C-alpha positions in Angstrom: 0.0 0.0 0.0 1.4 3.4 -0.9 2.1 6.3 1.5 -0.8 8.4 0.2 -3.3 5.6 0.4 -2.3 4.9 4.0 -2.8 8.4 5.2 -5.4 9.3 2.6 -7.5 6.6 4.0 -7.8 8.6 7.2 -9.4 11.5 5.3 -6.4 13.9 5.3 -6.2 16.5 2.6 -3.6 16.6 -0.2 -1.5 19.5 1.3 -1.1 17.5 4.5 -0.2 14.3 2.6 2.6 16.3 0.9 3.9 17.6 4.2 3.9 14.1 5.7 5.8 12.8 2.7 8.3 15.6 3.0 8.8 14.7 6.7 9.7 11.1 5.7 6.9 9.2 7.4 5.6 6.2 5.6 2.7 4.7 7.6 0.5 6.0 10.4 1.1 4.7 13.9 -1.6 2.9 15.8 -2.6 6.0 17.8 -2.8 8.0 14.6 -4.9 5.4 12.9 -7.4 5.5 15.7 -7.3 9.2 16.8 -7.3 11.1 13.5 -10.7 9.9 12.3 -12.3 10.7 15.7 -10.8 14.2 15.8 -12.0 14.9 12.2 -15.6 14.3 13.3 -15.3 17.0 15.9 -15.9 14.7 18.8 -14.1 15.0 22.2 -11.3 12.5 22.7 -9.2 11.0 25.4 -6.3 9.1 24.0 -3.6 7.1 25.8 -0.6 5.6 24.0 3.0 4.8 24.8 5.3 7.8 24.5 7.1 8.1 21.2 4.3 6.6 19.2 3.2 9.8 17.4 0.6 11.4 19.6 1.5 14.9 18.5 0.8 14.2 14.9 -2.4 12.4 16.0 -4.0 15.7 17.0 -2.0 18.2 14.9 -2.9 16.7 11.5 -6.7 16.5 12.0 -6.8 20.0 13.7 -5.0 21.5 10.6 -7.5 19.7 8.4 -10.5 21.0 10.4 -9.3 24.6 10.6 -8.4 24.8 6.9 -11.7 23.3 5.8 -14.0 25.7 3.8 -17.0 27.1 5.4 -20.6 27.5 4.1 -19.4 30.2 1.7 -16.7 27.9 0.3 -13.8 29.8 1.9 -11.8 28.8 5.0 -12.6 30.8 8.2 -10.3 33.7 8.7 -8.3 34.0 11.9 -8.3 37.4 13.7 -5.6 39.3 15.5 -4.9 37.9 19.0 -7.9 35.4 18.8 -6.6 31.9 18.2 -8.9 29.2 16.9 -7.1 26.4 18.5 -5.3 26.3 21.9 -2.8 23.6 22.8 -1.7 23.5 26.5 1.4 21.7 27.5 3.3 21.4 30.8 6.9 22.3 29.7 8.7 24.8 27.5 10.5 22.1 25.5 7.3 20.3 24.7 5.6 23.6 23.7 8.4 24.3 21.2 8.2 20.8 19.9 4.5 20.9 19.3 4.6 24.2 17.5 7.4 22.9 15.3 5.2 20.0 14.4 2.4 22.5 13.5 4.7 24.3 11.1 6.1 21.1 9.7 2.7 19.6 8.8 1.0 22.9 7.9 3.7 24.1 5.5 1.4 23.9 2.5 -1.5 25.5 4.3 -2.2 29.2 5.0 -2.2 28.6 8.7 -0.4 30.7 11.4 0.9 29.4 14.7 2.5 30.9 17.8 4.3 29.4 20.8 4.4 31.2 24.2 6.1 30.1 27.4 7.9 31.6 30.3 11.6 32.1 30.9 11.9 34.6 28.0 11.0 38.2 27.4 7.2 38.5 27.1 7.4 41.7 24.9 8.1 39.9 21.6 5.2 37.5 22.4 2.9 40.5 23.0 3.9 41.9 19.6 3.3 38.6 17.9 -0.1 38.4 19.5 -1.2 41.4 17.6 -1.1 39.4 14.4 -3.5 36.7 13.2 -3.2 33.3 15.0 -4.8 30.0 14.1 -3.0 27.7 16.5 -1.6 28.9 19.9 0.7 26.5 21.8 1.3 27.7 25.4 2.3 26.7 28.9 -0.4 27.6 31.4 1.7 30.2 33.5 2.7 32.3 30.5 -0.8 32.1 29.0 -2.2 33.4 32.2 0.3 36.3 32.0 -1.1 37.2 28.6 -4.7 36.9 29.7 -3.9 39.2 32.7 -2.5 41.8 30.3 -5.3 41.2 27.9 -3.0 40.6 25.0 -4.8 37.4 23.9 -8.6 36.7 23.5 -9.6 33.0 23.8 -13.3 33.6 23.0 -12.8 32.2 19.4 -11.2 28.9 20.4 -12.8 26.0 18.6 -10.5 23.2 19.7 -8.7 22.8 23.1 -5.9 20.3 23.4 -4.3 19.2 26.7 -1.1 17.4 25.8 0.4 15.2 28.6 -3.0 15.5 30.2 -2.1 13.5 33.4 0.6 16.1 34.3 -1.6 19.0 33.2 -4.4 17.9 35.4 -2.6 16.9 38.5 -2.8 19.1 41.6 0.0 21.3 40.4 -1.8 22.4 37.3 -5.5 22.1 37.8 -5.9 25.6 39.3 -4.2 27.2 36.2 -6.2 25.0 33.9 -9.5 26.0 35.5 -8.5 29.7 35.2 -7.9 29.2 31.5 -11.1 27.3 31.0 -13.0 30.2 32.3 -11.9 32.3 29.3 -12.9 29.7 26.7 -16.3 29.3 24.9 -18.4 26.5 26.2 -19.0 25.1 22.7 -15.6 23.6 21.7 -13.9 20.3 21.0 -11.7 19.0 23.8 -8.8 16.6 23.2 -6.6 15.0 25.8 -3.5 13.0 24.9 -1.1 11.3 27.3 1.1 8.3 27.8 -0.3 7.7 31.3 -3.7 8.2 33.0 -4.0 7.4 36.7 -7.6 6.4 37.7 -8.2 9.7 39.6 -6.9 11.7 36.7 -9.3 9.9 34.3 -12.2 10.8 36.5 -11.2 14.4 36.5 -10.6 14.4 32.7 -14.0 12.8 32.1 -15.7 15.6 34.0 -14.2 18.1 31.5 -15.1 16.1 28.4 -18.5 15.8 26.7 -19.2 12.2 25.7 -15.6 11.6 24.8 -14.3 8.8 22.6 -11.6 6.8 24.2 -8.5 5.5 22.4 -6.0 3.3 24.1 -3.6 1.6 21.7 -1.5 -0.2 24.3 -1.7 -1.4 27.9 -1.8 1.5 30.3 1.5 2.8 31.8 3.8 0.6 29.7 7.0 1.5 27.8 7.7 0.5 24.3 8.7 -3.1 23.7 11.6 -1.7 21.7 13.2 -0.4 25.0 15.5 -2.8 26.8 15.3 -2.2 30.5 17.8 -3.1 33.1 18.7 -2.1 36.7 22.1 -2.2 38.5 21.8 -2.6 42.3 24.7 -0.4 43.5 25.7 1.7 46.5 25.0 5.3 46.2 28.6 6.3 46.4 29.7 4.3 43.3 26.9 5.3 41.0 28.8 8.1 39.4 31.9 5.9 38.9 29.8 3.1 37.3 28.1 5.6 35.0 31.4 7.0 33.8 32.7 3.4 33.3 29.6 2.4 31.2 29.8 5.5 29.0 33.5 5.2 28.4 33.8 1.4 27.9 30.6 1.2 25.9 31.5 4.2 23.8 28.1 5.7 24.4 27.1 8.9 22.8 23.8 10.9 23.2 23.2 9.6 26.7 20.2 11.2 28.6 20.7 10.9 32.3 17.9 11.7 34.8 18.3 13.0 38.4 15.6 13.9 40.9 16.9 17.4 41.8 18.3 20.5 40.1 21.3 20.5 42.4 21.9 16.9 41.7 21.8 17.5 37.9 24.4 20.3 38.2 26.6 18.2 40.5 26.5 15.1 38.3 27.3 17.1 35.1 30.3 18.6 36.9 31.5 15.2 38.0 31.2 13.7 34.6 33.1 16.6 33.1 35.9 15.9 35.6 35.9 12.3 34.3 36.5 13.6 30.7 32.9 13.2 29.6 31.4 16.3 28.1 28.1 17.0 29.9 25.6 19.7 30.5 22.6 20.0 32.8 19.1 21.3 32.1 16.4 22.0 34.6 13.9 24.7 35.7 16.5 27.0 37.1 18.4 27.2 33.9 17.6 30.1 31.6 15.6 29.3 28.5 18.5 30.2 26.2 20.8 27.9 28.2 18.3 25.1 27.9 17.8 25.6 24.2 21.5 25.6 23.5 22.1 22.5 25.6 19.3 20.6 23.8 20.5 21.7 20.4 24.0 20.5 21.1 22.6 17.2 22.4 20.4 16.7 19.4 23.2 17.3 16.9 25.5 14.8 18.9 28.1 17.5 19.7 27.2 17.0 23.4 27.8 13.5 24.8 25.7 13.5 27.9 22.7 15.6 28.9 21.8 15.5 32.6 18.2 16.5 33.3 15.5 16.6 35.8 12.0 15.4 34.9 11.4 18.7 33.0 13.0 16.8 30.0 11.0 13.6 30.5 8.2 15.0 28.4 8.6 16.8 25.2 12.2 15.8 24.4 11.9 14.2 21.0 15.2 12.9 19.6 15.3 10.4 16.8 17.2 7.2 17.6 18.2 8.3 21.1 20.1 5.2 22.2 20.5 5.4 25.9 18.5 6.7 28.9 19.9 6.4 32.4 18.0 6.8 35.6 20.8 7.9 37.9 18.1 8.3 40.5 14.8 6.7 40.2 11.7 9.0 40.3 9.5 8.8 43.3 6.5 8.9 41.0 6.3 5.6 39.1 4.5 7.2 36.0 7.5 9.5 35.5 9.7 6.4 34.9 7.5 5.6 31.9 8.0 9.1 30.5 11.7 9.0 31.1 12.5 5.8 29.3 10.0 6.8 26.6 12.7 9.2 25.4 14.3 6.2 23.7 12.8 3.5 21.5 10.9 6.1 19.5 9.7 5.9 15.9 10.5 2.2 15.6 14.1 2.5 16.8 15.5 0.4 19.6 16.9 1.8 22.8 18.2 1.0 26.2 17.0 2.2 29.6 19.4 1.7 32.5 18.6 2.4 36.1 21.2 2.7 38.9 19.4 1.7 42.1 20.7 2.0 45.7 19.2 0.4 48.8 17.1 3.4 49.6 15.4 3.3 46.2 14.3 -0.3 46.4 10.7 0.8 47.2 10.7 3.1 44.2 11.8 0.2 42.0 9.0 -2.1 43.3 6.4 0.6 42.7 7.6 1.0 39.1 7.5 -2.8 38.5 4.0 -2.9 39.9 2.9 -0.1 37.6 4.4 -1.5 34.4 3.3 -5.0 35.5 6.6 -6.6 34.7 9.9 -7.1 36.5 12.9 -5.1 35.4 15.9 -7.5 34.8 18.8 -7.0 37.3 22.2 -6.4 35.6 25.5 -7.6 37.0 28.4 -5.2 37.4 30.9 -5.3 34.5 33.8 -7.6 35.2 36.3 -4.9 34.5 34.7 -2.3 36.8 36.6 -1.8 40.0 34.7 0.3 42.6 36.8 3.1 44.1 37.8 3.0 47.8 35.3 4.6 50.2 37.4 7.7 50.5 37.0 8.5 46.8 33.3 7.7 46.4 30.9 10.6 45.6 27.2 11.3 45.8 24.9 14.0 44.6 24.0 15.0 48.2 24.4 18.6 49.0 27.7 18.8 51.0 27.7 22.6 51.2 28.0 24.0 54.8 24.6 24.6 56.4 23.4 28.1 56.4 23.3 30.0 59.7 20.0 29.8 61.5 17.7 32.7 60.6 15.1 34.3 62.8 11.5 34.8 61.9 10.7 37.0 59.0 11.5 40.6 59.9 14.1 39.5 62.6 16.8 38.1 60.3 19.1 41.0 61.0 18.7 40.8 64.8 22.2 40.8 66.3 23.0 37.7 68.4 22.7 38.4 72.1 21.0 41.7 71.6 17.6 42.9 72.8 14.7 42.5 70.3 14.7 45.4 67.9 11.3 47.1 67.8 10.0 49.2 65.0 9.2 48.4 61.5 10.1 44.8 60.8 12.7 44.9 63.6 15.4 45.3 61.0 16.1 49.0 60.9 19.7 49.9 60.9 19.5 52.2 63.9 17.4 49.6 65.8 20.0 46.9 65.2 22.9 49.0 66.3 21.2 50.3 69.3 20.1 46.8 70.4 23.5 45.4 69.9 24.9 47.8 72.5 22.1 47.7 74.9 20.9 51.2 74.0 17.1 51.8 73.9 15.7 51.2 70.4 13.5 53.7 68.6 9.8 53.5 69.3 7.2 51.6 67.3 6.7 54.6 65.0 9.7 55.3 62.8 10.8 58.8 63.4 8.9 58.9 66.7 10.1 60.3 70.1 13.3 59.0 71.5 14.1 58.6 75.2 16.2 61.4 76.5 20.0 60.7 76.4 22.0 61.0 79.6 23.1 64.6 80.0 20.7 65.9 77.4 19.1 69.3 78.0 15.3 69.1 78.4 13.2 71.5 76.3 10.3 73.2 78.0 6.7 72.5 77.1 4.2 75.3 76.7 3.3 74.9 80.3 6.9 75.6 81.3 7.5 72.0 82.5 10.4 70.0 81.1 9.5 67.7 78.3 11.3 64.4 78.3 10.2 63.6 74.8 12.4 66.3 73.2 16.1 65.7 72.4 18.7 68.3 73.4 19.3 71.1 70.9 22.5 72.9 70.0 22.6 76.6 71.0 21.2 78.9 68.4 23.8 79.8 65.7 25.8 76.6 66.0 25.6 73.9 63.3 22.9 71.3 63.9 24.1 67.7 63.9 23.0 65.7 60.9 19.7 63.8 61.3 20.6 60.3 62.4 24.3 61.2 62.9 26.2 61.0 66.1 24.9 62.9 69.1 27.3 64.4 71.7 26.3 64.9 75.3 27.8 67.7 77.5 31.5 67.4 78.4 31.9 65.4 81.6 35.6 64.7 81.1 37.3 61.7 79.7 37.8 60.6 76.1 34.9 60.1 73.7 34.0 56.5 73.0 31.8 55.5 70.1 28.9 53.3 71.1 26.7 52.4 68.1 25.6 55.7 66.7 26.1 57.6 70.0 29.3 59.2 71.3 29.4 58.7 75.1 32.0 60.0 77.6 33.9 57.8 79.9 34.3 59.6 83.2 
């Protein structure tokens, strides 16, 4: 069967078939075969499939077909400035960029416009782009809410809503943002949810947002591709880094994607691998978007040997024929394991997923095996690997000295051993200096009355009685001391000694 008859049988238009041919795809994947016809009918859809099986094309292709279809007048509907017709929400910046790239790839022969917006970059160019016509908008929820807050985008014309990686989008970390976005959408629209994993409680939540959805599940839930060879090394935490370096060097591995649980761990492991002579970079949420983009570009073109990442890269990182994924630390959420190892074994290519598991992670490994309903084979250490002595073993634990204890908010500048500083926040400079020397601090109202200093001349109140609330004044005609500067009491003999901001005399 020819390429065009394969995809043409799904009802796709000729411009899309040409773009598919240009991209080098020959046959639809199972998820595409089942999802595309459903989306073309305008029905809501919840689709689950193993990662790397072509879910993005499964919704991008039919959406392009629907938006470019002629209306009752025989002409396609016209998009308007700042009013997208389709909204695709994704959890990460990398996935957003990938989806929008797919829109441009498959829509190259159509008069369709697309835009991607995400955080970590200057919002002003995005605001300028929003002033133009937009057919398909791909966005992360946080940055989209920024645009909605500034009224630079209008979602009232959205005809199709897509939640990609729906399980992550609908978990407790995203549901509030999702509901805020939904409030700006028209009630009459098509809703599509695509993901590799759907926990039972997430399915219930998704179903509450869909209207009589069709359900497509092309593989057993929460499983990885059969093309991925999985294995686990049971090793002590301190020799993980040394074993990883050995495997990479002796196996001559290139394009190795390594996952850690924390941002600090990713940075630390990348530094350690570089010391071992293995060129490595780390990407995570604290890295600037430019740094993340450069690291991914170097990794994709094979100029970077190892990319160390947190789970931010578990979704949306699409690299053809990525040979190795390493779980340096197992995720504490079993579903994340499926997404991690799904970065390899994509588009019909084989791959290997290796996990380094210490004693503390045994429970995580059991949870993962329970989820994927299969045991992960245990691998034996290479015969030529010699573990380093205990003194040379390293971990990703934070060995930086602990920070000094801080007081409560507003008291962080309180000197040790001093009296509590009153006043605004308790952190005023004068208050801290006064408290450190035992001098009375200023009153609750900044700039309020000060207690009289020893030896100060009392001013007289209108009644003729001395007023203790007034500080001493210099005789008329003499220069006044600067406000807040040192104050000098009457000479009582002895040398002046500075105490805080006050000069006092020692008798």
